C-alpha positions in Angstrom: 172.8 210.7 -43.1 172.6 209.0 -46.5 175.1 210.3 -49.0 174.1 212.0 -52.2 175.3 210.0 -55.2 178.5 211.4 -56.6 177.0 212.3 -59.9 174.1 214.2 -58.3 176.5 216.0 -56.0 178.5 217.1 -58.9 175.5 218.4 -60.7 174.3 220.4 -57.7 177.8 221.8 -57.1 178.1 222.8 -60.7 174.7 224.6 -60.5 176.0 226.5 -57.4 179.2 227.4 -59.2 177.3 228.6 -62.3 175.0 230.8 -60.0 178.1 232.2 -58.2 179.7 233.0 -61.5 176.6 234.8 -62.7 176.4 236.9 -59.6 180.1 237.9 -60.0 179.7 238.9 -63.6 176.6 240.9 -62.8 178.4 242.5 -59.9 181.4 243.4 -62.1 179.2 244.8 -64.9 176.7 246.7 -62.8 177.8 247.3 -59.3 181.6 247.3 -58.8 183.3 250.7 -59.4 185.7 251.0 -62.3 189.4 251.0 -61.6 190.8 254.5 -61.2 193.8 256.4 -59.7 197.4 255.4 -59.1 196.8 252.5 -56.8 197.5 248.7 -56.6 195.1 248.0 -59.4 196.9 250.4 -61.7 200.2 248.7 -60.8 198.8 245.3 -61.6 197.3 246.4 -64.9 200.4 248.3 -66.0 202.8 245.5 -65.1 200.5 242.9 -66.7 200.5 245.0 -69.9 204.3 245.4 -69.9 204.7 241.6 -69.4 202.4 240.9 -72.4 204.4 243.3 -74.5 207.6 241.5 -73.6 209.1 244.1 -71.2 209.0 241.7 -68.2 208.3 242.8 -64.6 208.9 246.5 -65.0 207.0 249.7 -64.2 207.1 253.1 -65.7 209.2 255.8 -64.0 208.5 259.4 -64.8 206.3 260.9 -67.5 206.2 259.5 -71.0 206.5 263.0 -72.2 209.7 263.7 -70.2 213.2 262.9 -71.5 214.0 260.8 -68.4 211.1 258.4 -68.8 212.2 254.7 -68.5 211.0 251.4 -67.2 212.6 250.0 -64.0 212.5 246.5 -62.7 209.8 245.9 -60.1 208.8 243.4 -57.5 206.3 245.5 -55.6 203.9 242.6 -55.5 204.4 238.8 -56.2 204.1 237.7 -59.8 201.1 235.4 -60.2 198.3 238.0 -60.6 200.3 240.2 -63.0 201.0 237.0 -65.1 197.2 236.3 -65.1 196.6 239.8 -66.4 199.4 239.5 -69.0 197.7 236.4 -70.3 194.4 238.3 -70.6 196.2 241.1 -72.5 197.8 238.5 -74.8 194.3 237.2 -75.6 193.1 240.7 -76.4 191.1 241.2 -73.2 192.4 244.6 -72.3 189.5 246.6 -70.9 189.1 247.2 -67.2 185.5 245.9 -67.3 186.3 242.7 -69.1 189.3 241.9 -66.9 187.3 242.4 -63.7 184.4 240.4 -65.0 186.8 237.5 -65.7 187.7 237.5 -62.1 184.5 235.4 -61.8 186.7 232.5 -62.9 188.5 232.7 -59.6 185.2 232.7 -57.9 184.2 229.6 -59.8 187.3 227.8 -58.6 187.0 229.0 -55.1 183.3 227.9 -54.8 184.2 224.5 -56.2 187.1 224.0 -53.8 185.1 225.1 -50.8 182.4 222.7 -51.8 184.8 219.8 -52.0 186.4 220.8 -48.7 183.1 220.9 -47.0 182.2 217.5 -48.4 185.3 215.9 -47.1 184.8 217.5 -43.7 181.2 216.8 -43.1 179.5 215.2 -46.0 177.4 216.2 -49.0 175.0 218.6 -47.4 177.9 220.5 -45.7 179.8 220.7 -49.0 176.8 222.1 -50.9 175.9 224.6 -48.2 179.5 225.8 -47.9 179.7 226.2 -51.6 176.4 228.1 -51.6 177.6 230.5 -49.0 180.8 231.0 -50.9 178.8 231.7 -54.0 176.7 234.5 -52.5 179.1 235.9 -49.9 179.4 239.6 -50.8 183.0 240.0 -49.5 184.1 237.1 -51.8 182.1 238.5 -54.7 183.6 241.9 -54.2 187.1 240.5 -54.2 186.6 238.7 -57.5 185.3 241.9 -59.1 188.4 244.1 -58.4 191.6 244.3 -60.4 193.5 243.1 -57.4 195.1 239.8 -56.4 192.7 238.8 -53.6 190.4 236.7 -55.9 193.3 234.5 -57.1 194.7 234.5 -53.5 191.4 233.2 -52.2 191.3 230.4 -54.8 194.8 229.3 -53.9 194.1 229.4 -50.2 191.1 227.2 -50.7 193.4 224.8 -52.5 195.8 224.9 -49.6 193.0 224.1 -47.1 191.7 221.2 -49.2 195.2 219.7 -49.6 195.9 220.3 -45.9 192.7 218.4 -45.0 193.6 215.5 -47.1 197.1 215.5 -45.6 195.6 215.4 -42.1 193.4 212.4 -43.1 196.3 210.4 -44.3 199.8 212.0 -44.1 202.2 211.0 -46.9 205.2 212.4 -48.6 203.2 213.1 -51.8 200.6 215.1 -49.9 203.3 216.9 -48.0 204.8 217.9 -51.3 201.5 219.1 -52.7 200.9 221.1 -49.5 204.2 222.9 -49.8 203.7 223.7 -53.4 200.2 225.0 -52.8 201.5 227.3 -50.0 204.2 228.6 -52.4 201.6 229.4 -55.0 199.6 231.4 -52.4 202.7 233.2 -51.4 203.4 234.1 -55.0 200.1 235.8 -55.1 200.3 237.6 -51.7 203.5 237.4 -49.8 201.8 236.9 -46.4 200.7 233.6 -47.7 204.1 232.3 -46.7 202.9 232.5 -43.1 200.8 229.4 -43.8 204.0 227.5 -43.2 204.0 228.7 -39.6 200.2 228.6 -38.8 199.2 225.5 -40.9 202.1 223.3 -42.1 204.0 223.2 -38.8 201.1 222.2 -36.5 199.7 219.9 -39.1 202.9 218.0 -39.6 203.5 218.0 -35.9 200.2 216.2 -35.4 201.0 213.6 -38.1 201.4 210.4 -36.0 203.1 208.0 -36.3 204.4 209.4 -39.5 208.1 210.7 -39.7 207.3 214.3 -38.9 210.7 215.9 -39.7 210.9 214.2 -43.1 207.3 215.3 -44.0 208.1 218.8 -43.0 211.4 218.8 -44.9 209.6 217.6 -48.0 206.9 220.3 -47.7 209.5 223.0 -47.2 211.6 221.8 -50.1 208.6 221.9 -52.4 207.7 225.4 -51.2 211.3 226.5 -51.9 211.3 224.9 -55.4 208.1 226.6 -56.5 209.3 230.0 -55.1 212.8 229.7 -56.4 212.4 231.2 -60.0 210.9 234.4 -58.6 213.2 234.7 -55.7 216.3 234.0 -57.9 215.1 236.7 -60.3 214.8 239.2 -57.5 218.1 238.2 -56.1 219.8 238.9 -59.5 218.0 242.2 -59.8 218.3 243.6 -56.2 221.2 241.7 -54.8 219.3 239.7 -52.2 216.4 237.2 -52.1 212.9 238.5 -51.6 209.3 237.8 -52.5 208.2 241.4 -52.6 209.5 244.9 -52.1 206.2 246.0 -50.5 207.2 245.3 -46.9 208.7 248.7 -46.6 205.5 250.4 -47.7 203.5 248.3 -45.2 205.9 249.0 -42.2 206.3 252.7 -42.9 202.6 253.3 -43.6 201.5 251.4 -40.5 204.1 253.0 -38.1 203.7 256.7 -38.0 201.9 259.4 -35.9 198.6 259.2 -37.9 198.6 255.3 -37.7 199.2 255.5 -33.9 196.7 258.2 -33.0 193.3 259.6 -34.1 191.0 258.3 -36.8 193.6 256.3 -38.6 194.7 254.4 -35.5 195.7 250.8 -36.5 195.3 251.7 -40.1 197.7 252.2 -43.0 198.5 255.8 -44.2 199.8 256.4 -47.6 201.3 259.8 -46.7 203.6 258.1 -44.1 205.5 256.2 -46.8 207.8 259.1 -47.4 210.5 259.4 -50.0 213.1 256.7 -50.7 216.2 256.6 -52.9 217.7 253.9 -55.1 216.0 250.8 -56.5 212.9 249.3 -55.0 214.7 247.0 -52.6 216.8 249.9 -51.3 213.7 252.0 -50.9 212.1 249.1 -49.0 215.1 249.0 -46.6 214.8 252.7 -46.0 211.0 252.5 -45.3 211.4 249.5 -43.1 214.1 251.2 -41.1 212.0 254.4 -40.8 208.9 252.5 -39.6 210.7 250.3 -37.1 212.5 253.3 -35.7 209.1 255.0 -35.1 207.7 251.8 -33.5 210.7 251.6 -31.2 210.5 255.3 -30.3 206.8 254.8 -29.5 206.9 251.3 -28.0 204.5 252.3 -25.2 201.8 253.0 -27.7 202.4 249.8 -29.7 200.1 247.4 -27.6 197.1 249.7 -28.2 198.0 250.0 -31.9 198.4 246.3 -32.4 195.1 245.6 -30.6 193.3 248.0 -32.9 194.9 246.5 -35.9 193.4 243.1 -35.1 190.1 244.7 -34.3 190.1 246.4 -37.7 191.0 243.1 -39.4 187.8 241.6 -37.9 185.7 244.8 -38.3 185.3 245.3 -34.5 186.7 248.8 -34.7 185.2 251.3 -37.2 183.5 248.3 -38.8 182.5 250.0 -42.0 185.7 251.9 -42.5 186.6 249.0 -44.8 184.0 250.2 -47.4 186.7 252.8 -48.4 188.8 250.0 -49.9 189.7 250.4 -53.6 187.6 248.7 -56.2 184.8 247.7 -53.9 181.2 248.9 -53.6 180.5 250.3 -50.2 177.1 248.8 -50.1 178.3 245.3 -51.1 181.1 245.5 -48.5 178.8 246.5 -45.7 176.4 243.6 -46.4 179.3 241.3 -46.5 180.6 242.5 -43.1 177.2 242.0 -41.5 177.0 238.4 -43.0 180.5 237.8 -41.5 179.2 238.7 -38.1 176.5 236.0 -38.5 179.0 233.4 -39.8 181.4 234.2 -37.0 178.8 233.6 -34.4 177.9 230.3 -36.0 181.6 229.4 -36.3 182.4 230.1 -32.7 179.4 228.2 -31.4 180.4 225.1 -33.5 184.1 225.5 -32.9 183.6 225.4 -29.1 181.5 222.2 -29.5 184.2 220.6 -31.6 187.2 221.7 -29.5 188.1 218.2 -28.6 188.6 217.4 -32.3 192.1 218.9 -32.8 192.7 218.1 -36.5 189.6 219.7 -38.1 190.1 223.0 -36.1 193.8 223.0 -36.8 193.2 223.3 -40.5 190.2 225.6 -40.5 191.6 227.9 -37.9 194.9 228.4 -39.7 193.6 231.1 -42.1 192.1 233.0 -39.1 195.5 232.9 -37.3 197.1 234.0 -40.6 194.9 237.1 -40.9 195.3 237.9 -37.2 199.1 237.6 -37.4 199.4 239.6 -40.6 197.3 242.4 -38.9 199.5 242.4 -35.8 202.6 242.9 -38.0 201.0 245.3 -40.4 197.5 246.7 -40.3 193.8 245.7 -40.6 191.9 245.7 -43.8 188.8 243.7 -44.8 190.4 242.8 -48.2 193.3 241.3 -46.4 191.2 238.7 -44.6 190.3 236.8 -47.8 191.7 233.4 -46.5 189.8 233.7 -43.3 186.5 234.2 -45.2 186.9 230.6 -46.4 187.1 229.3 -42.9 184.1 231.4 -41.8 182.1 230.1 -44.7 182.9 226.4 -43.9 182.5 226.7 -40.1 179.5 228.9 -40.5 177.9 226.2 -42.7 178.7 223.6 -40.0 177.0 225.7 -37.4 174.0 226.4 -39.6 173.5 222.7 -40.3 173.9 221.8 -36.7 171.2 224.3 -35.7 168.9 223.1 -38.6 169.4 219.5 -37.5 168.6 220.3 -33.9 165.5 222.2 -34.9 164.4 219.2 -37.0 165.3 216.7 -34.2 168.0 215.0 -36.3 171.4 213.8 -35.2 174.5 215.8 -35.8 175.4 216.4 -39.4 179.0 215.1 -39.0 180.7 212.4 -37.0 183.5 214.6 -35.9 
């Protein structure tokens, strides 16, 4: 297939990005629900405001009207998204609506990166179609319109995939360093992003032949550690041990209790199961982790069923529209996105089977799918937690769609994989 001139490709990709931004702004202004309640979005907004005021990573404890009110150090979530909100507060962008609308900037970056990734994988048409799907995908639009970290996380995961693909094309120490740094940035947005070292970096470096695998891996790990170190050292000094987030206890306790093992909430996460904890956040995390693991051990016979349902929930194969209860998202938009994901998954599977003999492309594009599946096995299944996998579904779905289109038109395959 003839290539589109670079300038024309850039113009078309820019038009797609602009359209995607417009959809996201309209969604935030008209469709998406306003942030409310004491949830993750409230935490992000409060901590971002405190950072902007010079208080640092702290959260309020008690009532402002009570004598015991104070601000305590927090690491409930990694720091990048609160820092983004702190920057908006500093610029005077302080309303919920304006901050959610500016999430469209994450969408712009994600669409652009997906387009560039698709172009490197299969040429100009694939790049533009993948970008177009990312621009209109309701699940991605919904993520960018919430006051939550998934929009930024999706952008950084798209960056990881693009860097990983380039590394796979031509391994080098420089690209290994960039890959490690990109993974660290994703982990500083959502801590499960660190699993990309296991599901992406290890197999990718292992397949780098005849390059020096161990040295490439060491460089990648070292760069990951360097980027993570300021936040980890801060937490070490505050809590007495290195950690990315104190949210693990909440996850383990909420996903391992009677309600999460039986009935309607099987395989889900239950807020009421967190229970009380004492001491600072890290000590509370330890108590909740211990409580959740103890329940899991005591009910080990039930665990295989629970873990299977967790994965099914992650991929909306069990109570598929339960995900429309997720905070900050329109139920209608979420449901349309889930249906589109079914279509993309069918296209992805069909094309992935045809390309099975080509190990490197699938290794990169399947890594986010393994990441989401592994995170669900260890925790619970939510639609909002599969943000990285949406990127793979978009790209592989675009490959499948173009293959079907070319077959219908009697053309040769769109890629030379």
